[in-house]
C-alpha positions in Angstrom: -37.9 37.6 -18.8 -39.3 40.5 -20.8 -37.2 43.7 -20.6 -39.2 46.8 -19.5 -39.7 49.5 -22.2 -40.0 53.2 -22.2 -42.4 55.2 -24.4 -39.6 56.8 -26.5 -37.5 53.7 -26.9 -36.5 52.0 -30.2 -39.7 50.0 -30.4 -38.0 46.6 -30.3 -39.1 44.2 -27.7 -36.4 42.2 -25.9 -36.9 38.9 -24.0 -34.0 37.1 -22.4 -33.1 34.1 -20.4 -30.0 32.7 -18.8 -29.1 29.1 -19.6 -28.0 27.6 -16.3 -26.8 29.3 -13.2 -23.8 31.8 -13.5 -20.6 30.5 -11.8 -17.4 32.4 -11.4 -14.9 31.6 -14.2 -17.4 29.5 -16.2 -19.3 30.6 -19.3 -23.0 31.5 -19.0 -25.2 31.7 -22.2 -27.7 34.4 -22.4 -30.4 33.9 -25.0 -31.8 37.2 -26.5 -35.0 37.3 -28.4 -35.8 40.4 -30.5 -39.3 41.2 -31.9 -41.0 44.3 -33.3 -38.4 45.5 -35.7 -40.3 47.5 -38.2 -37.6 49.7 -39.9 -36.9 48.1 -43.3 -33.2 48.6 -42.6 -33.5 46.5 -39.5 -32.1 47.2 -36.1 -28.6 47.2 -34.7 -27.6 45.8 -31.3 -24.5 46.7 -29.3 -23.4 44.7 -26.3 -21.2 45.8 -23.4 -20.5 44.3 -20.0 -19.8 45.8 -16.5 -16.5 45.3 -14.8 -16.4 41.7 -13.5 -17.9 40.2 -16.7 -16.2 39.2 -19.9 -18.1 39.1 -23.2 -17.2 36.2 -25.4 -17.8 36.7 -29.1 -19.1 39.7 -31.1 -20.2 42.9 -29.4 -22.6 43.8 -32.2 -25.6 42.2 -33.9 -27.9 43.0 -36.8 -31.6 42.2 -36.4 -33.8 41.9 -39.5 -37.1 43.6 -39.9 -40.5 41.8 -39.7 -39.5 38.6 -37.9 -38.6 37.4 -34.4 -34.8 36.9 -34.1 -32.8 35.0 -31.5 -29.2 35.4 -30.6 -27.0 33.7 -28.0 -24.4 35.6 -26.1 -21.8 34.1 -23.7 -20.5 36.0 -20.7 -18.0 34.9 -18.1 -18.2 36.2 -14.5 -14.8 36.9 -13.0 -16.0 36.4 -9.4 -19.1 36.3 -7.2 -21.4 39.3 -7.3 -23.8 41.2 -9.5 -22.8 42.6 -12.9 -24.8 43.6 -16.0 -24.9 42.7 -19.6 -25.9 45.9 -21.3 -27.9 45.7 -24.5 -28.3 48.8 -26.7 -30.9 48.5 -29.5 -31.1 51.1 -32.2 -33.8 51.3 -34.8 -34.8 54.4 -36.9 -32.5 56.7 -35.0 -33.9 55.8 -31.5 -32.1 53.7 -29.0 -33.2 51.4 -26.1 -30.8 50.5 -23.3 -31.5 47.4 -21.3 -29.3 46.0 -18.5 -29.6 42.2 -17.9 -28.5 41.2 -14.3 -25.9 38.4 -14.1 -25.8 37.3 -10.4 -22.9 35.0 -9.7 -22.8 33.2 -6.3 -25.4 33.2 -3.6 -24.5 36.5 -2.0 -27.2 39.1 -2.5 -25.9 42.6 -3.4 -25.5 44.8 -0.3 -25.2 48.5 0.1 -21.9 49.7 1.5 -22.2 50.8 5.1 -21.0 54.3 4.9 -23.9 56.3 6.3 -25.9 56.7 9.5 -29.5 55.4 9.9 -31.8 58.1 11.1 -35.5 57.8 11.9 -38.0 60.1 10.3 -41.0 61.5 12.2 -43.4 59.1 10.4 -41.4 56.0 11.6 -39.5 55.3 8.4 -35.7 55.2 8.4 -33.3 56.8 6.0 -29.5 56.4 5.6 -27.8 59.7 5.7 -24.8 59.8 3.3 -22.1 62.4 3.3 -21.9 64.6 0.2 -18.8 64.2 -2.0 
């Protein structure tokens, strides 16, 4: 998968793939491929994980300029559900933030049922949520 980019991001392209299917309590390898590093100083990468995931290994990487670079990262899901591996890439003072979904188990993420479904005049439905 190629991560989407924004016009004002770091300029580094990120592609990623998961090796195998994530399973609770078992390691999943995520292969990251970086390209487009143009700053002679290279780029720095910081990795974080959402609650429900554990990152195994280093949380920071250095990416050299002028060449495609690969890195493998291992995450472990604590249970079934959706969590994200967050990749922050900094080059030349600009940062990109990419969240890689790690879906463990077959259950699709579902929205909590805390609002009321109300029809709109054009036929669409909305869920009305209470303000907090």
